[in-house]
C-alpha atoms as one frame of an Amber mdcrd trajectory, in Angstrom:
protein
-124.331 -18.167 -60.433-123.420 -20.775 -58.222-122.127 -24.259 -59.763-120.682
 -27.354 -58.940-118.820 -29.964 -60.689-119.106 -33.802 -60.575-115.971 -35.740
 -61.602-117.670 -39.550 -62.511-115.192 -42.623 -62.518-114.094 -45.003 -60.372
-110.525 -44.388 -62.026-110.406 -41.168 -60.772-111.207 -42.396 -57.088-108.381
 -45.238 -57.943-105.880 -42.776 -59.002-105.374 -44.197 -62.206-106.057 -41.032
 -64.149-105.978 -37.064 -62.813-108.867 -34.746 -62.737-107.665 -32.448 -65.178
-111.630 -31.803 -66.568-112.601 -30.216 -63.155-109.070 -27.846 -63.356-110.222
 -27.023 -67.178-113.793 -25.898 -65.971-112.868 -24.422 -62.792-111.030 -21.711
 -64.995-113.823 -21.725 -67.394-116.596 -21.108 -64.813-114.345 -18.594 -63.336
-113.772 -16.233 -66.273-117.732 -16.767 -66.948-118.140 -15.165 -63.243-120.043
 -17.523 -62.019-118.767 -18.976 -58.532-117.628 -22.642 -57.918-118.496 -23.700
 -54.448-118.102 -27.245 -54.650-116.108 -30.269 -56.818-116.930 -34.052 -56.345
-115.488 -37.295 -57.503-117.728 -40.288 -57.465-117.425 -43.507 -58.790-119.592
 -45.751 -61.116-122.393 -46.438 -58.889-125.677 -45.925 -59.565-126.946 -45.220
 -55.929-124.095 -42.758 -54.918-124.171 -40.940 -57.974-127.793 -40.336 -57.724
-127.352 -39.266 -54.050-124.316 -36.901 -55.064-126.403 -35.338 -58.022-129.537
 -34.689 -55.729-127.170 -32.971 -53.025-125.590 -30.932 -55.939-129.257 -29.633
 -57.220-129.983 -28.638 -53.754-127.234 -26.308 -53.407-126.397 -25.264 -56.884
-127.552 -22.984 -59.848-125.713 -25.301 -62.252-124.078 -28.646 -61.896-121.714
 -29.849 -64.587-120.687 -33.812 -64.837-118.136 -34.892 -66.791-117.496 -39.045
 -67.712-120.124 -41.987 -67.230-121.795 -41.144 -70.668-120.187 -44.250 -72.468
-122.765 -47.342 -73.432-121.597 -50.156 -70.921-123.283 -50.994 -67.659-120.865
 -48.941 -65.680-121.388 -45.733 -67.300-124.527 -44.365 -65.278-124.460 -41.087
 -65.515-128.002 -40.784 -67.963-129.608 -42.921 -64.882-128.391 -40.940 -62.305
-129.820 -38.042 -63.703-133.291 -39.501 -64.415-133.278 -41.218 -61.019-132.933
 -37.747 -59.410-135.661 -36.345 -61.383-138.097 -38.993 -61.179-137.722 -39.133
 -64.903-137.705 -42.022 -67.763-135.568 -41.780 -70.813-136.546 -42.820 -74.082
-134.648 -43.556 -77.180-134.737 -40.311 -79.522-135.205 -41.392 -82.796-132.826
 -38.567 -84.587-129.872 -39.593 -82.349-130.341 -43.017 -83.139-130.132 -42.298
 -86.419-127.204 -40.150 -86.150-125.612 -42.655 -84.013-126.085 -45.360 -86.522
-124.863 -43.570 -88.978-121.767 -42.545 -87.072-120.875 -46.506 -87.134-121.786
 -46.963 -90.377-119.230 -44.217 -91.713-116.606 -46.269 -90.073-117.894 -49.647
 -91.753-118.736 -50.941 -88.260-121.988 -52.590 -87.299-123.121 -50.232 -84.155
-123.580 -52.472 -81.246-127.413 -51.997 -79.380-125.917 -51.098 -76.139-124.986
 -48.206 -77.900-128.335 -47.015 -78.057-128.351 -45.939 -74.500-126.344 -43.250
 -75.814-129.615 -41.611 -77.959-131.497 -41.834 -74.651-133.295 -38.476 -73.656
-135.837 -37.163 -71.069-138.420 -34.548 -71.050-136.435 -31.801 -69.834-133.282
 -32.669 -71.672-131.258 -31.357 -74.983-128.686 -33.208 -76.736-125.383 -31.205
 -76.428-123.686 -32.733 -80.256-120.625 -34.339 -79.780-118.684 -34.633 -83.470
-115.458 -36.226 -81.489-117.257 -38.874 -80.333-120.403 -41.203 -80.401-121.826
 -39.678 -77.061-123.694 -36.325 -76.730-124.264 -34.525 -73.662-127.266 -33.416
 -71.934-128.485 -29.928 -71.201-131.100 -30.251 -68.689-133.018 -27.394 -66.708
-135.773 -28.255 -64.249-136.632 -26.312 -61.007-134.552 -23.853 -61.663-131.243
 -25.766 -62.023-129.490 -26.394 -64.742-127.307 -29.993 -65.635-124.968 -30.093
 -67.971-123.444 -33.350 -68.955-120.613 -33.880 -70.719-118.109 -36.628 -71.839
-115.111 -37.717 -69.553-112.593 -37.634 -72.309-110.993 -34.314 -72.451-110.957
 -33.446 -76.130-114.695 -34.258 -76.290-115.387 -32.448 -73.197-113.543 -29.234
 -74.261-115.056 -29.278 -77.317-118.793 -29.573 -76.032-118.118 -26.972 -73.437
-116.791 -24.438 -75.787-119.302 -24.918 -78.602-122.413 -25.965 -77.128-122.347
 -25.176 -73.386-120.973 -22.099 -73.370-123.199 -20.362 -75.507-126.663 -21.717
 -73.685-124.714 -20.592 -70.165-124.360 -16.932 -71.700-128.011 -16.799 -72.725
-129.312 -18.587 -69.295-127.581 -15.394 -67.173-129.739 -13.403 -68.584-127.241
 -11.046 -69.675-123.595 -11.005 -71.200-120.379 -11.407 -68.972-116.765 -10.168
 -69.806-113.719 -11.006 -67.779-110.170  -9.467 -67.786-107.468 -10.908 -65.674
-104.903  -8.411 -64.495-101.543 -10.748 -63.764 -99.288  -8.951 -61.107 -95.823
  -9.885 -60.231 -93.704  -9.095 -57.098 -96.639  -8.892 -54.456 -98.338 -12.144
 -52.569-102.064 -12.649 -52.653-102.701 -11.008 -49.298-101.063  -8.015 -50.191
-102.561  -7.933 -53.511-105.917  -8.500 -51.566-104.885  -5.567 -48.985-104.310
  -2.831 -51.719-107.106  -3.646 -53.429-109.229  -2.943 -50.345-113.052  -2.571
 -50.823-112.694  -3.181 -54.458-113.117  -6.884 -53.499-116.421  -6.281 -52.330
-117.523  -4.729 -55.642-120.624  -6.779 -56.872-120.866  -5.753 -60.517-117.901
  -5.969 -61.820-116.626  -8.386 -59.339-112.910  -8.581 -58.300-111.079 -11.712
 -57.063-107.491 -13.055 -56.469-105.849 -16.136 -57.533-102.441 -17.355 -56.298
-100.813 -18.736 -59.219 -97.247 -20.155 -59.443 -95.986 -17.440 -62.001 -98.217
 -14.380 -60.753-101.200 -13.277 -58.737-104.246 -12.990 -60.688-107.011 -10.412
 -60.326-110.051 -11.217 -61.957-112.348  -8.710 -62.895-116.064 -10.032 -64.091
-118.964  -7.491 -65.334-122.209  -8.479 -66.557-123.961  -6.343 -68.659-126.798
  -6.255 -71.968-123.968  -5.786 -74.246-120.368  -6.571 -74.623-119.920  -2.735
 -74.943-121.197  -1.853 -71.980-119.783  -5.385 -69.872-116.265  -3.879 -71.383
-116.801  -0.759 -70.219-117.183  -1.569 -66.783-114.448  -4.175 -66.866-112.011
  -1.086 -67.906-113.529   1.334 -65.168-112.445  -1.349 -62.406-109.239  -2.268
 -64.099-107.916   1.608 -64.058-109.134   1.583 -60.226-107.213  -1.580 -59.541
-103.919  -0.402 -60.946-104.340   2.535 -59.368-104.612   0.655 -56.178-101.846
  -2.100 -56.683 -99.327   0.204 -58.192 -99.138   0.254 -61.840 -95.750  -1.315
 -62.165 -96.863  -4.603 -60.304 -99.559  -5.575 -63.178 -96.905  -6.970 -65.834
 -99.971  -8.465 -68.394-103.309  -9.328 -68.875-105.276 -13.000 -69.375-102.759
 -15.320 -70.298 -99.593 -13.117 -70.644 -96.559 -14.546 -68.843 -93.574 -12.702
 -67.625 -91.381 -14.101 -70.213 -93.638 -13.472 -72.955 -93.584  -9.751 -71.772
 -90.158  -9.551 -71.202 -89.242 -10.777 -74.935 -91.834  -8.435 -76.334 -90.196
  -5.843 -74.752 -86.703  -6.508 -75.525 -87.451  -6.879 -79.249 -89.480  -3.997
 -79.526 -86.201  -2.017 -78.143 -83.907  -3.889 -80.176 -82.330  -5.622 -77.443
 -80.699  -9.112 -77.122 -80.496 -11.251 -73.391 -77.973 -13.423 -72.232 -78.040
 -15.182 -69.081 -75.457 -16.837 -66.625 -77.236 -18.895 -63.721 -76.277 -21.582
 -61.266 -78.985 -22.177 -58.554 -81.606 -22.096 -61.153 -80.065 -25.066 -63.051
 -80.940 -23.314 -66.615 -84.910 -23.162 -65.311 -84.718 -19.064 -66.364 -83.241
 -19.858 -69.761 -86.445 -22.623 -70.260 -88.740 -20.326 -69.446 -87.400 -17.925
 -72.017 -86.936 -20.319 -74.907 -90.498 -22.157 -74.486 -91.400 -18.213 -75.473
 -92.620 -18.097 -79.039 -90.209 -15.409 -80.218 -87.335 -16.114 -78.032 -85.186
 -17.250 -81.334 -85.084 -13.460 -82.262 -83.629 -11.954 -78.871 -82.101 -14.743
 -76.818 -78.394 -14.968 -77.355 -77.771 -18.182 -75.143 -76.778 -18.876 -71.352
 -73.933 -20.317 -69.341 -75.456 -23.004 -66.142 -72.880 -23.675 -63.969 -72.441
 -24.354 -60.143 -68.733 -24.441 -60.613 -66.415 -21.405 -59.637 -63.837 -22.170
 -61.743 -66.594 -22.321 -64.891 -67.787 -18.967 -64.014 -64.241 -17.572 -64.098
 -64.036 -19.327 -67.552 -67.209 -17.358 -68.483 -66.022 -14.023 -67.550 -66.443
 -13.882 -64.024 -63.155 -12.111 -62.249 -61.611 -14.626 -60.101 -60.617 -11.704
 -57.732 -64.657 -11.712 -57.120 -64.817 -15.159 -56.657 -62.423 -15.095 -54.167
 -63.390 -12.515 -52.186 -67.167 -13.136 -52.049 -67.597 -16.431 -53.216 -69.881
 -18.176 -55.610 -72.757 -17.206 -53.589 -73.150 -13.441 -53.387 -74.588 -10.499
 -54.724 -71.463  -8.979 -56.359 -70.611 -12.526 -57.961 -74.424 -12.247 -59.295
 -73.554  -8.875 -60.681 -70.503 -10.087 -62.239 -72.460 -12.963 -63.943 -74.451
 -10.479 -65.359 -71.799  -8.185 -67.143 -69.863 -11.880 -68.076 -73.586 -12.874
 -69.775 -73.387  -9.561 -72.002 -69.850  -9.579 -72.911 -69.441 -13.637 -73.842
 -72.513 -13.950 -75.565 -72.585 -10.524 -77.197 -75.862  -9.450 -75.719 -77.101
  -6.149 -74.911 -78.974  -7.176 -71.564 -77.569  -9.847 -69.193 -79.095 -11.415
 -66.194 -76.998 -13.468 -63.493 -78.545 -15.457 -60.974 -76.802 -17.432 -58.114
 -77.669 -18.678 -54.765 -78.219 -21.645 -53.188 -81.397 -24.241 -54.039 -80.328
 -27.002 -51.577 -80.829 -29.486 -49.871 -77.717 -28.269 -48.134 -76.182 -25.411
 -47.548 -73.087 -24.076 -49.799 -69.933 -21.630 -48.620 -71.620 -21.413 -45.210
 -74.639 -19.679 -46.816 -78.348 -21.137 -45.827 -80.789 -22.887 -48.432 -82.867
 -20.319 -49.782 -80.307 -17.528 -50.099 -80.357 -16.188 -53.680 -78.595 -13.238
 -55.871 -79.989 -11.787 -58.983 -78.699  -8.993 -60.898 -79.434  -7.183 -64.636
 -76.921  -5.925 -66.644 -77.407  -3.193 -69.390 -75.680  -0.565 -71.331 -77.058
   1.973 -68.546 -76.017  -0.096 -65.348 -77.058  -2.581 -63.120 -79.493  -3.407
 -60.933 -79.772  -6.314 -58.084 -82.035  -8.148 -55.688 -80.881 -10.480 -52.385
 -83.557 -13.224 -51.225 -84.059 -15.466 -48.487 -86.634 -17.939 -49.327 -88.158
 -21.090 -47.779 -89.466 -23.811 -49.331 -88.158 -27.301 -51.685 -85.364 -26.955
 -54.195 -87.690 -26.662 -57.241 -89.749 -23.842 -55.060 -86.731 -21.976 -55.009
 -85.592 -22.537 -58.223 -88.961 -21.199 -59.368 -89.279 -18.231 -57.617 -85.636
 -17.323 -58.470 -86.237 -17.558 -62.160 -89.591 -15.931 -62.095 -87.941 -12.885
 -59.660 -85.161 -12.784 -62.214 -87.594 -12.427 -65.142 -89.416  -9.765 -63.009
 -86.564  -7.587 -62.045 -85.565  -7.609 -65.901 -88.872  -6.357 -66.530 -89.076
  -3.683 -64.069 -85.550  -2.834 -65.448 -86.319  -2.423 -69.055 -89.314  -0.216
 -67.787 -87.408   2.129 -65.840 -84.575   2.805 -68.969 -87.866   3.606 -70.744
 -88.863   5.744 -68.414 -85.492   7.383 -68.588 -85.626   7.864 -72.244 -88.736
   9.517 -72.621 -88.299  13.114 -73.434 -89.447  15.565 -70.980 -92.320  17.871
 -71.906 -91.115  21.707 -72.186 -93.887  24.071 -70.210 -95.866  26.597 -72.259
């Protein structure tokens, strides 16, 4: 099914608010396996909104609107739907009673202009809104569904989850089940290349999405039951992991690298210490922003200065020979983090985030190391981008290097099965 989103409100066009509703709905539609082709922002103008709505109906199976359901003159979403469909609204007695009761329960006399929020047309069903005065509309006509919801994010999200989504699942004629594989260490084009013909599968469908912290591979199946849809997703999941390489998939759905790493450390009874310079504490922030970090995170040292690195255990001989930005220094920082913070695992990150070169090293040069009881592992990278881009990539790469190191150690600890 094809969907289109219309975000309604002049405040959007003036830049007074951000269109977070469209972002949320786009994510929800992807999870339902519904293709989103267009997103439009329209001001509070009846003529332009009617024209935009009519165009959306001509090219989409589902049109979702947010905003314009208030009681004032510039709230014209209902009027636009009526105009686009050639319908005349009337006050629904039940909605009107509920609306008056809402105001009475708060000791307020309802303004008569609020009665427009009790309008309905023949092809519309009301979508309850317990968080506000504006019910939504579910409209079905000529094979096209219009879902009209309030612009207030809390009201819209509640209505989408409890009222619109269940109706959508029924309207698709089948149950949809989605799983998202989260991939680290590969770019989106590489992920798509490795998936090959799986991308062209019609059921389940497979699609890639580049996110800030990973590349997501969305697998969505449609079937008569959840059990059947889940079985289809499981089969495609196995094929996708085989194509991508099992080690590249670090989690599913809402997993983050930090969460996966912390769970692994906790399971192994390990603790973590950090020493970071070019990331400016971002790596520690990602760790501490994750629930459960207190059980394994011993602390971190953040400094750009060589004298501070030396003070916290980095040998001056290494700093003198290789400087603050080198793989040798990253290794020494990881080991110092273990020793100084009393952790079993240490991570060191050093580099040049910019805006200027350092020690003759170019902007974007980054060195990362992980130290454990078994030894060390490191990586050196050269990236382009802004200071914030380089810091983010360095922190995420450090987390992924830590994840891979722990995977390797677990694999080495597994007993080798003896032959019969």
